[in-house]
A tleap script that builds the chain and sets N, CA, C and O, in Angstrom:
source leaprc.protein.ff14SB
mol = sequence {
  NMET LYS ARG ILE SER THR GLY THR THR GLY
  ARG PHE THR LEU VAL VAL LYS PRO GLU HIE
  LEU ALA ASN ARG PHE LYS ASP SER ILE LEU
  PRO PRO VAL LEU ALA THR PRO VAL MET ILE
  MET ALA MET GLU ASN ALA ALA LEU ASN ALA
  VAL ARG ASP TYR LEU GLU PRO GLY GLU SER
  VAL VAL GLY THR MET VAL ASN VAL GLN HIE
  LEU ALA ALA THR VAL VAL GLY GLN THR VAL
  THR ALA MET ALA GLU VAL THR ALA VAL ASP
  GLY ARG ARG ILE ALA PHE SER VAL ARG ALA
  SER ASP GLU ILE GLU GLU ILE GLY LYS GLY
  THR HIE GLU ARG MET VAL VAL GLU LEU ALA
  LYS LEU ARG LYS ARG LEU ASP GLU LYS VAL
  ALA ARG SER ALA ALA THR ARG ALA THR PRO
  CARG
}
set mol.1.N position { 73.074 136.288 114.776 }
set mol.1.CA position { 74.212 136.364 115.665 }
set mol.1.C position { 75.476 136.485 114.821 }
set mol.1.O position { 75.668 135.765 113.842 }
set mol.2.N position { 76.323 137.412 115.230 }
set mol.2.CA position { 77.620 137.539 114.580 }
set mol.2.C position { 78.538 136.427 115.086 }
set mol.2.O position { 78.274 135.828 116.129 }
set mol.3.N position { 79.597 136.158 114.361 }
set mol.3.CA position { 80.542 135.096 114.743 }
set mol.3.C position { 81.229 135.453 116.064 }
set mol.3.O position { 81.775 136.545 116.219 }
set mol.4.N position { 81.189 134.517 117.003 }
set mol.4.CA position { 81.818 134.692 118.311 }
set mol.4.C position { 83.041 133.797 118.368 }
set mol.4.O position { 82.947 132.595 118.120 }
set mol.5.N position { 84.178 134.371 118.691 }
set mol.5.CA position { 85.424 133.603 118.781 }
set mol.5.C position { 85.601 133.024 120.172 }
set mol.5.O position { 85.226 133.644 121.168 }
set mol.6.N position { 86.179 131.827 120.233 }
set mol.6.CA position { 86.561 131.300 121.546 }
set mol.6.C position { 87.606 132.253 122.120 }
set mol.6.O position { 88.386 132.864 121.389 }
set mol.7.N position { 87.601 132.361 123.419 }
set mol.7.CA position { 88.503 133.294 124.083 }
set mol.7.C position { 87.863 134.640 124.383 }
set mol.7.O position { 88.425 135.433 125.138 }
set mol.8.N position { 86.687 134.915 123.801 }
set mol.8.CA position { 85.973 136.157 124.099 }
set mol.8.C position { 85.572 136.150 125.576 }
set mol.8.O position { 85.093 135.139 126.089 }
set mol.9.N position { 85.771 137.279 126.255 }
set mol.9.CA position { 85.523 137.322 127.696 }
set mol.9.C position { 84.519 138.404 128.070 }
set mol.9.O position { 84.309 139.376 127.343 }
set mol.10.N position { 83.915 138.199 129.221 }
set mol.10.CA position { 83.010 139.175 129.812 }
set mol.10.C position { 83.213 139.213 131.306 }
set mol.10.O position { 83.772 138.290 131.900 }
set mol.11.N position { 82.751 140.298 131.909 }
set mol.11.CA position { 82.962 140.532 133.334 }
set mol.11.C position { 81.688 141.122 133.924 }
set mol.11.O position { 80.924 141.799 133.235 }
set mol.12.N position { 81.472 140.856 135.203 }
set mol.12.CA position { 80.354 141.445 135.935 }
set mol.12.C position { 80.800 141.611 137.384 }
set mol.12.O position { 81.402 140.704 137.959 }
set mol.13.N position { 80.507 142.766 137.971 }
set mol.13.CA position { 80.859 142.980 139.379 }
set mol.13.C position { 79.605 143.254 140.197 }
set mol.13.O position { 78.610 143.780 139.699 }
set mol.14.N position { 79.688 142.885 141.449 }
set mol.14.CA position { 78.574 143.012 142.370 }
set mol.14.C position { 79.122 143.293 143.758 }
set mol.14.O position { 79.984 142.561 144.244 }
set mol.15.N position { 78.631 144.342 144.398 }
set mol.15.CA position { 78.954 144.584 145.797 }
set mol.15.C position { 77.921 143.833 146.620 }
set mol.15.O position { 76.719 144.039 146.455 }
set mol.16.N position { 78.388 142.966 147.503 }
set mol.16.CA position { 77.493 142.112 148.282 }
set mol.16.C position { 76.713 142.955 149.288 }
set mol.16.O position { 77.281 143.691 150.096 }
set mol.17.N position { 75.383 142.820 149.207 }
set mol.17.CA position { 74.460 143.536 150.093 }
set mol.17.C position { 73.674 142.511 150.909 }
set mol.17.O position { 73.686 141.325 150.581 }
set mol.18.N position { 72.997 142.949 151.957 }
set mol.18.CA position { 72.247 142.000 152.791 }
set mol.18.C position { 71.265 141.138 151.997 }
set mol.18.O position { 71.065 139.969 152.328 }
set mol.19.N position { 70.653 141.696 150.960 }
set mol.19.CA position { 69.680 140.894 150.196 }
set mol.19.C position { 70.326 139.788 149.366 }
set mol.19.O position { 69.617 138.952 148.806 }
set mol.20.N position { 71.651 139.766 149.275 }
set mol.20.CA position { 72.368 138.728 148.525 }
set mol.20.C position { 72.781 137.539 149.402 }
set mol.20.O position { 73.398 136.593 148.912 }
set mol.21.N position { 72.447 137.585 150.673 }
set mol.21.CA position { 72.946 136.592 151.624 }
set mol.21.C position { 72.065 135.352 151.705 }
set mol.21.O position { 70.842 135.416 151.573 }
set mol.22.N position { 72.725 134.228 151.927 }
set mol.22.CA position { 72.029 132.949 152.037 }
set mol.22.C position { 71.031 132.942 153.182 }
set mol.22.O position { 69.975 132.319 153.075 }
set mol.23.N position { 71.345 133.621 154.273 }
set mol.23.CA position { 70.430 133.603 155.422 }
set mol.23.C position { 69.226 134.514 155.238 }
set mol.23.O position { 68.330 134.520 156.083 }
set mol.24.N position { 69.183 135.278 154.165 }
set mol.24.CA position { 68.046 136.154 153.905 }
set mol.24.C position { 66.966 135.463 153.090 }
set mol.24.O position { 65.780 135.690 153.328 }
set mol.25.N position { 67.348 134.628 152.139 }
set mol.25.CA position { 66.307 134.033 151.295 }
set mol.25.C position { 66.403 132.525 151.181 }
set mol.25.O position { 65.711 131.932 150.353 }
set mol.26.N position { 67.235 131.887 151.982 }
set mol.26.CA position { 67.305 130.426 151.959 }
set mol.26.C position { 67.033 129.874 153.350 }
set mol.26.O position { 65.931 129.399 153.626 }
set mol.27.N position { 68.023 129.934 154.223 }
set mol.27.CA position { 67.891 129.346 155.547 }
set mol.27.C position { 68.416 130.349 156.571 }
set mol.27.O position { 69.600 130.686 156.564 }
set mol.28.N position { 67.546 130.818 157.440 }
set mol.28.CA position { 67.905 131.887 158.375 }
set mol.28.C position { 68.997 131.502 159.360 }
set mol.28.O position { 69.584 132.385 159.986 }
set mol.29.N position { 69.290 130.218 159.521 }
set mol.29.CA position { 70.337 129.830 160.471 }
set mol.29.C position { 71.737 129.859 159.844 }
set mol.29.O position { 72.735 129.675 160.540 }
set mol.30.N position { 71.803 130.088 158.545 }
set mol.30.CA position { 73.110 130.174 157.883 }
set mol.30.C position { 73.825 131.453 158.276 }
set mol.30.O position { 73.180 132.442 158.622 }
set mol.31.N position { 75.159 131.446 158.226 }
set mol.31.CA position { 75.891 132.690 158.500 }
set mol.31.C position { 75.631 133.711 157.385 }
set mol.31.O position { 75.173 133.337 156.305 }
set mol.32.N position { 75.916 134.989 157.633 }
set mol.32.CA position { 75.654 136.034 156.636 }
set mol.32.C position { 76.705 136.027 155.521 }
set mol.32.O position { 77.641 136.826 155.528 }
set mol.33.N position { 76.533 135.113 154.568 }
set mol.33.CA position { 77.471 134.966 153.452 }
set mol.33.C position { 76.718 134.968 152.123 }
set mol.33.O position { 75.522 134.679 152.072 }
set mol.34.N position { 77.431 135.295 151.061 }
set mol.34.CA position { 76.859 135.333 149.724 }
set mol.34.C position { 76.209 133.996 149.386 }
set mol.34.O position { 76.813 132.939 149.570 }
set mol.35.N position { 74.991 134.050 148.899 }
set mol.35.CA position { 74.269 132.831 148.510 }
set mol.35.C position { 74.793 132.324 147.169 }
set mol.35.O position { 75.119 133.115 146.283 }
set mol.36.N position { 74.869 131.030 147.029 }
set mol.36.CA position { 75.334 130.413 145.787 }
set mol.36.C position { 74.526 130.878 144.572 }
set mol.36.O position { 75.133 131.179 143.544 }
set mol.37.N position { 73.190 130.953 144.632 }
set mol.37.CA position { 72.459 131.420 143.446 }
set mol.37.C position { 72.851 132.839 143.014 }
set mol.37.O position { 72.798 133.158 141.826 }
set mol.38.N position { 73.239 133.679 143.958 }
set mol.38.CA position { 73.658 135.040 143.609 }
set mol.38.C position { 75.018 135.003 142.923 }
set mol.38.O position { 75.250 135.749 141.971 }
set mol.39.N position { 75.918 134.145 143.394 }
set mol.39.CA position { 77.207 133.985 142.712 }
set mol.39.C position { 76.988 133.498 141.284 }
set mol.39.O position { 77.633 133.978 140.351 }
set mol.40.N position { 76.073 132.543 141.118 }
set mol.40.CA position { 75.774 132.019 139.781 }
set mol.40.C position { 75.190 133.126 138.900 }
set mol.40.O position { 75.524 133.218 137.719 }
set mol.41.N position { 74.322 133.964 139.467 }
set mol.41.CA position { 73.764 135.078 138.706 }
set mol.41.C position { 74.879 135.992 138.192 }
set mol.41.O position { 74.827 136.452 137.051 }
set mol.42.N position { 75.879 136.255 139.022 }
set mol.42.CA position { 76.999 137.091 138.594 }
set mol.42.C position { 77.758 136.418 137.447 }
set mol.42.O position { 78.155 137.082 136.490 }
set mol.43.N position { 77.958 135.112 137.542 }
set mol.43.CA position { 78.642 134.376 136.475 }
set mol.43.C position { 77.835 134.411 135.174 }
set mol.43.O position { 78.396 134.596 134.094 }
set mol.44.N position { 76.508 134.231 135.287 }
set mol.44.CA position { 75.660 134.277 134.103 }
set mol.44.C position { 75.698 135.669 133.470 }
set mol.44.O position { 75.724 135.791 132.245 }
set mol.45.N position { 75.699 136.715 134.293 }
set mol.45.CA position { 75.770 138.066 133.748 }
set mol.45.C position { 77.107 138.332 133.071 }
set mol.45.O position { 77.162 139.059 132.079 }
set mol.46.N position { 78.184 137.755 133.594 }
set mol.46.CA position { 79.486 137.886 132.930 }
set mol.46.C position { 79.451 137.216 131.563 }
set mol.46.O position { 80.011 137.736 130.598 }
set mol.47.N position { 78.794 136.060 131.479 }
set mol.47.CA position { 78.669 135.358 130.197 }
set mol.47.C position { 77.848 136.192 129.211 }
set mol.47.O position { 78.220 136.321 128.045 }
set mol.48.N position { 76.744 136.751 129.673 }
set mol.48.CA position { 75.944 137.628 128.818 }
set mol.48.C position { 76.790 138.799 128.327 }
set mol.48.O position { 76.752 139.140 127.145 }
set mol.49.N position { 77.543 139.409 129.218 }
set mol.49.CA position { 78.385 140.544 128.827 }
set mol.49.C position { 79.455 140.150 127.814 }
set mol.49.O position { 79.878 140.978 127.007 }
set mol.50.N position { 79.893 138.902 127.851 }
set mol.50.CA position { 80.903 138.442 126.889 }
set mol.50.C position { 80.369 138.433 125.466 }
set mol.50.O position { 81.113 138.691 124.519 }
set mol.51.N position { 79.082 138.137 125.310 }
set mol.51.CA position { 78.540 137.957 123.953 }
set mol.51.C position { 77.548 139.029 123.533 }
set mol.51.O position { 77.099 139.031 122.386 }
set mol.52.N position { 77.203 139.920 124.413 }
set mol.52.CA position { 76.175 140.933 124.140 }
set mol.52.C position { 76.412 141.669 122.820 }
set mol.52.O position { 75.466 141.875 122.059 }
set mol.53.N position { 77.640 142.066 122.536 }
set mol.53.CA position { 77.945 142.832 121.322 }
set mol.53.C position { 77.854 142.002 120.042 }
set mol.53.O position { 77.895 142.558 118.945 }
set mol.54.N position { 77.733 140.688 120.170 }
set mol.54.CA position { 77.652 139.801 119.006 }
set mol.54.C position { 76.206 139.465 118.632 }
set mol.54.O position { 75.958 138.826 117.609 }
set mol.55.N position { 75.279 139.887 119.445 }
set mol.55.CA position { 73.875 139.564 119.201 }
set mol.55.C position { 73.264 140.559 118.220 }
set mol.55.O position { 73.592 141.745 118.217 }
set mol.56.N position { 72.377 140.046 117.401 }
set mol.56.CA position { 71.640 140.876 116.452 }
set mol.56.C position { 70.441 141.497 117.180 }
set mol.56.O position { 70.027 140.988 118.222 }
set mol.57.N position { 69.884 142.581 116.652 }
set mol.57.CA position { 68.665 143.132 117.249 }
set mol.57.C position { 67.587 142.035 117.336 }
set mol.57.O position { 67.391 141.268 116.393 }
set mol.58.N position { 66.905 141.979 118.463 }
set mol.58.CA position { 65.861 140.971 118.653 }
set mol.58.C position { 66.369 139.645 119.180 }
set mol.58.O position { 65.588 138.709 119.346 }
set mol.59.N position { 67.675 139.544 119.449 }
set mol.59.CA position { 68.256 138.311 120.001 }
set mol.59.C position { 68.712 138.557 121.439 }
set mol.59.O position { 69.020 139.682 121.833 }
set mol.60.N position { 68.743 137.494 122.189 }
set mol.60.CA position { 69.366 137.485 123.504 }
set mol.60.C position { 69.892 136.080 123.746 }
set mol.60.O position { 69.784 135.216 122.876 }
set mol.61.N position { 70.455 135.849 124.911 }
set mol.61.CA position { 70.924 134.519 125.273 }
set mol.61.C position { 70.290 134.129 126.601 }
set mol.61.O position { 70.145 134.953 127.504 }
set mol.62.N position { 69.918 132.866 126.699 }
set mol.62.CA position { 69.337 132.351 127.935 }
set mol.62.C position { 70.203 131.213 128.448 }
set mol.62.O position { 70.796 130.467 127.669 }
set mol.63.N position { 70.269 131.088 129.761 }
set mol.63.CA position { 71.049 130.029 130.361 }
set mol.63.C position { 70.388 128.680 130.168 }
set mol.63.O position { 69.171 128.546 130.298 }
set mol.64.N position { 71.202 127.678 129.857 }
set mol.64.CA position { 70.686 126.323 129.673 }
set mol.64.C position { 71.411 125.298 130.536 }
set mol.64.O position { 70.934 124.174 130.689 }
set mol.65.N position { 72.559 125.669 131.104 }
set mol.65.CA position { 73.307 124.726 131.940 }
set mol.65.C position { 74.253 125.515 132.840 }
set mol.65.O position { 74.891 126.475 132.407 }
set mol.66.N position { 74.328 125.095 134.086 }
set mol.66.CA position { 75.277 125.663 135.041 }
set mol.66.C position { 75.880 124.502 135.814 }
set mol.66.O position { 75.158 123.644 136.323 }
set mol.67.N position { 77.203 124.474 135.901 }
set mol.67.CA position { 77.904 123.459 136.680 }
set mol.67.C position { 79.053 124.165 137.387 }
set mol.67.O position { 80.133 124.331 136.821 }
set mol.68.N position { 78.809 124.580 138.633 }
set mol.68.CA position { 79.822 125.360 139.346 }
set mol.68.C position { 80.057 124.830 140.752 }
set mol.68.O position { 79.221 124.145 141.342 }
set mol.69.N position { 81.213 125.173 141.249 }
set mol.69.CA position { 81.560 124.910 142.648 }
set mol.69.C position { 81.617 126.251 143.362 }
set mol.69.O position { 82.183 127.213 142.843 }
set mol.70.N position { 81.032 126.314 144.550 }
set mol.70.CA position { 81.150 127.498 145.405 }
set mol.70.C position { 82.248 127.173 146.408 }
set mol.70.O position { 82.072 126.328 147.286 }
set mol.71.N position { 83.380 127.849 146.270 }
set mol.71.CA position { 84.604 127.453 146.971 }
set mol.71.C position { 84.867 128.186 148.281 }
set mol.71.O position { 85.509 127.638 149.176 }
set mol.72.N position { 84.380 129.417 148.403 }
set mol.72.CA position { 84.699 130.203 149.596 }
set mol.72.C position { 83.578 131.196 149.876 }
set mol.72.O position { 82.858 131.621 148.974 }
set mol.73.N position { 83.452 131.551 151.148 }
set mol.73.CA position { 82.407 132.483 151.578 }
set mol.73.C position { 82.817 133.925 151.316 }
set mol.73.O position { 84.000 134.266 151.332 }
set mol.74.N position { 81.814 134.764 151.074 }
set mol.74.CA position { 82.010 136.192 150.854 }
set mol.74.C position { 81.000 136.935 151.722 }
set mol.74.O position { 79.840 136.532 151.815 }
set mol.75.N position { 81.441 138.025 152.358 }
set mol.75.CA position { 80.592 138.747 153.305 }
set mol.75.C position { 80.108 140.074 152.725 }
set mol.75.O position { 80.596 140.537 151.693 }
set mol.76.N position { 79.141 140.671 153.412 }
set mol.76.CA position { 78.576 141.959 153.011 }
set mol.76.C position { 79.694 142.994 152.862 }
set mol.76.O position { 80.607 143.074 153.683 }
set mol.77.N position { 79.594 143.771 151.804 }
set mol.77.CA position { 80.554 144.834 151.549 }
set mol.77.C position { 81.673 144.445 150.605 }
set mol.77.O position { 82.302 145.316 150.004 }
set mol.78.N position { 81.936 143.155 150.461 }
set mol.78.CA position { 82.975 142.727 149.528 }
set mol.78.C position { 82.447 142.834 148.106 }
set mol.78.O position { 81.245 142.740 147.861 }
set mol.79.N position { 83.375 143.034 147.173 }
set mol.79.CA position { 83.028 143.092 145.763 }
set mol.79.C position { 83.339 141.748 145.125 }
set mol.79.O position { 84.450 141.232 145.239 }
set mol.80.N position { 82.341 141.193 144.455 }
set mol.80.CA position { 82.508 139.953 143.708 }
set mol.80.C position { 82.709 140.323 142.244 }
set mol.80.O position { 81.939 141.095 141.673 }
set mol.81.N position { 83.745 139.767 141.653 }
set mol.81.CA position { 83.990 139.944 140.226 }
set mol.81.C position { 83.867 138.587 139.565 }
set mol.81.O position { 84.603 137.652 139.883 }
set mol.82.N position { 82.927 138.493 138.642 }
set mol.82.CA position { 82.726 137.251 137.887 }
set mol.82.C position { 83.295 137.445 136.488 }
set mol.82.O position { 83.163 138.514 135.892 }
set mol.83.N position { 83.928 136.399 135.977 }
set mol.83.CA position { 84.507 136.407 134.636 }
set mol.83.C position { 83.971 135.201 133.877 }
set mol.83.O position { 83.763 134.129 134.446 }
set mol.84.N position { 83.752 135.398 132.583 }
set mol.84.CA position { 83.310 134.306 131.712 }
set mol.84.C position { 84.140 134.355 130.440 }
set mol.84.O position { 84.409 135.429 129.903 }
set mol.85.N position { 84.542 133.185 129.964 }
set mol.85.CA position { 85.304 133.072 128.717 }
set mol.85.C position { 84.623 132.054 127.816 }
set mol.85.O position { 84.314 130.939 128.236 }
set mol.86.N position { 84.393 132.455 126.570 }
set mol.86.CA position { 83.786 131.548 125.605 }
set mol.86.C position { 84.778 130.431 125.304 }
set mol.86.O position { 85.920 130.688 124.922 }
set mol.87.N position { 84.328 129.178 125.481 }
set mol.87.CA position { 85.199 128.032 125.213 }
set mol.87.C position { 84.774 127.255 123.974 }
set mol.87.O position { 85.572 126.513 123.400 }
set mol.88.N position { 83.514 127.424 123.557 }
set mol.88.CA position { 83.029 126.727 122.364 }
set mol.88.C position { 81.748 127.399 121.886 }
set mol.88.O position { 80.960 127.924 122.672 }
set mol.89.N position { 81.569 127.362 120.571 }
set mol.89.CA position { 80.328 127.839 119.957 }
set mol.89.C position { 79.884 126.771 118.979 }
set mol.89.O position { 80.630 126.395 118.075 }
set mol.90.N position { 78.659 126.279 119.164 }
set mol.90.CA position { 78.104 125.254 118.284 }
set mol.90.C position { 76.725 125.732 117.846 }
set mol.90.O position { 75.732 125.503 118.536 }
set mol.91.N position { 76.673 126.388 116.713 }
set mol.91.CA position { 75.417 126.972 116.267 }
set mol.91.C position { 74.991 128.061 117.221 }
set mol.91.O position { 75.698 129.052 117.406 }
set mol.92.N position { 73.819 127.873 117.833 }
set mol.92.CA position { 73.304 128.871 118.769 }
set mol.92.C position { 73.729 128.596 120.220 }
set mol.92.O position { 73.444 129.397 121.110 }
set mol.93.N position { 74.402 127.476 120.455 }
set mol.93.CA position { 74.854 127.116 121.809 }
set mol.93.C position { 76.242 127.677 122.050 }
set mol.93.O position { 77.140 127.512 121.224 }
set mol.94.N position { 76.416 128.342 123.188 }
set mol.94.CA position { 77.703 128.934 123.546 }
set mol.94.C position { 78.113 128.378 124.905 }
set mol.94.O position { 77.344 128.440 125.864 }
set mol.95.N position { 79.330 127.834 124.985 }
set mol.95.CA position { 79.857 127.292 126.241 }
set mol.95.C position { 80.876 128.266 126.823 }
set mol.95.O position { 81.620 128.924 126.095 }
set mol.96.N position { 80.890 128.340 128.136 }
set mol.96.CA position { 81.766 129.269 128.851 }
set mol.96.C position { 82.490 128.559 129.993 }
set mol.96.O position { 81.974 127.615 130.590 }
set mol.97.N position { 83.680 129.032 130.273 }
set mol.97.CA position { 84.346 128.761 131.533 }
set mol.97.C position { 84.044 129.977 132.400 }
set mol.97.O position { 84.214 131.112 131.953 }
set mol.98.N position { 83.597 129.755 133.639 }
set mol.98.CA position { 83.243 130.867 134.518 }
set mol.98.C position { 83.998 130.762 135.832 }
set mol.98.O position { 84.342 129.674 136.294 }
set mol.99.N position { 84.244 131.926 136.417 }
set mol.99.CA position { 84.862 131.954 137.739 }
set mol.99.C position { 84.445 133.243 138.436 }
set mol.99.O position { 84.035 134.208 137.790 }
set mol.100.N position { 84.554 133.246 139.743 }
set mol.100.CA position { 84.220 134.423 140.528 }
set mol.100.C position { 85.215 134.542 141.673 }
set mol.100.O position { 85.668 133.545 142.235 }
set mol.101.N position { 85.544 135.790 142.005 }
set mol.101.CA position { 86.476 136.077 143.098 }
set mol.101.C position { 85.953 137.250 143.899 }
set mol.101.O position { 85.208 138.086 143.388 }
set mol.102.N position { 86.352 137.306 145.164 }
set mol.102.CA position { 86.175 138.532 145.926 }
set mol.102.C position { 87.559 139.168 146.056 }
set mol.102.O position { 88.491 138.736 145.379 }
set mol.103.N position { 87.714 140.165 146.895 }
set mol.103.CA position { 89.016 140.836 146.993 }
set mol.103.C position { 90.117 139.932 147.546 }
set mol.103.O position { 91.301 140.233 147.393 }
set mol.104.N position { 89.737 138.840 148.178 }
set mol.104.CA position { 90.694 137.985 148.877 }
set mol.104.C position { 91.050 136.729 148.089 }
set mol.104.O position { 92.217 136.341 148.028 }
set mol.105.N position { 90.047 136.095 147.485 }
set mol.105.CA position { 90.292 134.776 146.909 }
set mol.105.C position { 89.267 134.410 145.847 }
set mol.105.O position { 88.252 135.087 145.683 }
set mol.106.N position { 89.546 133.331 145.131 }
set mol.106.CA position { 88.578 132.768 144.208 }
set mol.106.C position { 87.457 132.149 145.027 }
set mol.106.O position { 87.709 131.395 145.967 }
set mol.107.N position { 86.215 132.471 144.667 }
set mol.107.CA position { 85.084 131.946 145.440 }
set mol.107.C position { 84.260 130.928 144.671 }
set mol.107.O position { 83.453 130.211 145.262 }
set mol.108.N position { 84.454 130.856 143.353 }
set mol.108.CA position { 83.694 129.898 142.573 }
set mol.108.C position { 84.293 129.698 141.198 }
set mol.108.O position { 84.992 130.563 140.670 }
set mol.109.N position { 84.000 128.522 140.619 }
set mol.109.CA position { 84.469 128.234 139.263 }
set mol.109.C position { 83.596 127.144 138.668 }
set mol.109.O position { 82.936 126.389 139.383 }
set mol.110.N position { 83.607 127.078 137.339 }
set mol.110.CA position { 82.842 126.029 136.697 }
set mol.110.C position { 82.598 126.299 135.230 }
set mol.110.O position { 83.365 127.002 134.571 }
set mol.111.N position { 81.506 125.723 134.728 }
set mol.111.CA position { 81.142 125.883 133.322 }
set mol.111.C position { 79.684 126.324 133.237 }
set mol.111.O position { 78.889 126.129 134.157 }
set mol.112.N position { 79.375 126.920 132.102 }
set mol.112.CA position { 78.037 127.474 131.892 }
set mol.112.C position { 77.749 127.435 130.396 }
set mol.112.O position { 78.655 127.611 129.583 }
set mol.113.N position { 76.500 127.206 130.035 }
set mol.113.CA position { 76.090 127.267 128.629 }
set mol.113.C position { 74.908 128.197 128.493 }
set mol.113.O position { 74.056 128.289 129.377 }
set mol.114.N position { 74.874 128.890 127.357 }
set mol.114.CA position { 73.760 129.762 127.016 }
set mol.114.C position { 73.363 129.480 125.582 }
set mol.114.O position { 74.178 129.027 124.777 }
set mol.115.N position { 72.114 129.748 125.269 }
set mol.115.CA position { 71.580 129.533 123.934 }
set mol.115.C position { 71.076 130.865 123.398 }
set mol.115.O position { 70.364 131.600 124.083 }
set mol.116.N position { 71.461 131.160 122.154 }
set mol.116.CA position { 70.949 132.363 121.506 }
set mol.116.C position { 69.486 132.113 121.143 }
set mol.116.O position { 69.152 131.088 120.548 }
set mol.117.N position { 68.622 133.056 121.505 }
set mol.117.CA position { 67.199 132.940 121.198 }
set mol.117.C position { 66.727 134.195 120.477 }
set mol.117.O position { 67.240 135.296 120.681 }
set mol.118.N position { 65.730 133.982 119.628 }
set mol.118.CA position { 65.041 135.107 119.013 }
set mol.118.C position { 63.889 135.466 119.943 }
set mol.118.O position { 63.005 134.645 120.190 }
set mol.119.N position { 63.899 136.679 120.453 }
set mol.119.CA position { 62.939 137.067 121.482 }
set mol.119.C position { 61.493 136.968 121.010 }
set mol.119.O position { 60.627 136.583 121.795 }
set mol.120.N position { 61.203 137.301 119.765 }
set mol.120.CA position { 59.823 137.209 119.264 }
set mol.120.C position { 59.328 135.765 119.291 }
set mol.120.O position { 58.186 135.507 119.675 }
set mol.121.N position { 60.175 134.829 118.889 }
set mol.121.CA position { 59.781 133.410 118.924 }
set mol.121.C position { 59.594 132.934 120.361 }
set mol.121.O position { 58.662 132.186 120.658 }
set mol.122.N position { 60.480 133.369 121.246 }
set mol.122.CA position { 60.368 132.985 122.649 }
set mol.122.C position { 59.071 133.531 123.240 }
set mol.122.O position { 58.357 132.808 123.935 }
set mol.123.N position { 58.761 134.792 122.972 }
set mol.123.CA position { 57.510 135.372 123.480 }
set mol.123.C position { 56.296 134.596 122.968 }
set mol.123.O position { 55.350 134.360 123.720 }
set mol.124.N position { 56.316 134.203 121.709 }
set mol.124.CA position { 55.199 133.443 121.125 }
set mol.124.C position { 55.034 132.104 121.853 }
set mol.124.O position { 53.921 131.716 122.209 }
set mol.125.N position { 56.157 131.401 122.071 }
set mol.125.CA position { 56.093 130.115 122.795 }
set mol.125.C position { 55.563 130.306 124.214 }
set mol.125.O position { 54.777 129.494 124.703 }
set mol.126.N position { 55.992 131.375 124.869 }
set mol.126.CA position { 55.529 131.625 126.234 }
set mol.126.C position { 54.041 131.959 126.261 }
set mol.126.O position { 53.318 131.498 127.145 }
set mol.127.N position { 53.579 132.754 125.304 }
set mol.127.CA position { 52.154 133.072 125.225 }
set mol.127.C position { 51.339 131.793 125.026 }
set mol.127.O position { 50.291 131.615 125.646 }
set mol.128.N position { 51.829 130.905 124.154 }
set mol.128.CA position { 51.139 129.641 123.921 }
set mol.128.C position { 51.112 128.786 125.187 }
set mol.128.O position { 50.109 128.134 125.477 }
set mol.129.N position { 52.196 128.789 125.927 }
set mol.129.CA position { 52.261 128.009 127.157 }
set mol.129.C position { 51.283 128.563 128.200 }
set mol.129.O position { 50.599 127.805 128.888 }
set mol.130.N position { 51.229 129.883 128.303 }
set mol.130.CA position { 50.283 130.504 129.236 }
set mol.130.C position { 48.854 130.107 128.865 }
set mol.130.O position { 48.053 129.776 129.738 }
set mol.131.N position { 48.537 130.142 127.569 }
set mol.131.CA position { 47.197 129.770 127.114 }
set mol.131.C position { 46.896 128.300 127.442 }
set mol.131.O position { 45.803 127.983 127.910 }
set mol.132.N position { 47.852 127.413 127.201 }
set mol.132.CA position { 47.659 125.994 127.525 }
set mol.132.C position { 47.476 125.792 129.024 }
set mol.132.O position { 46.647 124.992 129.458 }
set mol.133.N position { 48.256 126.522 129.806 }
set mol.133.CA position { 48.163 126.408 131.248 }
set mol.133.C position { 46.801 126.873 131.744 }
set mol.133.O position { 46.195 126.232 132.602 }
set mol.134.N position { 46.322 127.986 131.205 }
set mol.134.CA position { 45.007 128.488 131.588 }
set mol.134.C position { 43.909 127.492 131.221 }
set mol.134.O position { 42.966 127.283 131.984 }
set mol.135.N position { 44.044 126.879 130.040 }
set mol.135.CA position { 43.057 125.891 129.604 }
set mol.135.C position { 43.063 124.681 130.522 }
set mol.135.O position { 42.010 124.129 130.840 }
set mol.136.N position { 44.241 124.276 130.943 }
set mol.136.CA position { 44.365 123.122 131.853 }
set mol.136.C position { 43.724 123.425 133.205 }
set mol.136.O position { 43.037 122.576 133.771 }
set mol.137.N position { 43.947 124.625 133.719 }
set mol.137.CA position { 43.350 124.993 135.008 }
set mol.137.C position { 41.838 125.104 134.914 }
set mol.137.O position { 41.136 124.841 135.891 }
set mol.138.N position { 41.321 125.494 133.739 }
set mol.138.CA position { 39.878 125.679 133.558 }
set mol.138.C position { 39.128 124.355 133.377 }
set mol.138.O position { 37.912 124.297 133.560 }
set mol.139.N position { 39.852 123.304 133.019 }
set mol.139.CA position { 39.231 122.007 132.796 }
set mol.139.C position { 38.989 121.310 134.128 }
set mol.139.O position { 39.934 121.080 134.882 }
set mol.140.N position { 37.726 120.967 134.432 }
set mol.140.CA position { 37.445 120.269 135.709 }
set mol.140.C position { 38.072 118.871 135.706 }
set mol.140.O position { 38.182 118.220 134.666 }
set mol.141.N position { 38.462 118.447 136.858 }
set mol.141.CA position { 39.085 117.124 136.984 }
set mol.141.C position { 38.204 116.186 137.728 }
set mol.141.O position { 38.567 115.027 137.929 }
savepdb mol mol.pdb
quit
């Protein structure tokens, strides 16, 4: 990973579609508004975009912490713009301030952390976990 300075920013935009609504994949009695997990996804993508150019080949970043408030509802057709700003870098851990707005108002804000990972090592750990899981399922109880 190349050196990342605090203050580095990233952005992600999303036009809200029916599949992004809380009443589509959470609770059907909710009004047709943007689901909180989708807002968080936009914030996480903004954080990724902030640091993408600093990653070495074979590296990526994975989310390790999200602490956000969903402040206002957003409806189908509105554009959500998420912004992330690097607030701290401690080794492979990167902290961000995140926020999201639609055309009218701020809809969310909070903090987020991501960890730089080497994809080959991550794949190896996942393969080992799959093997352990299969062995556990195969063992009679």
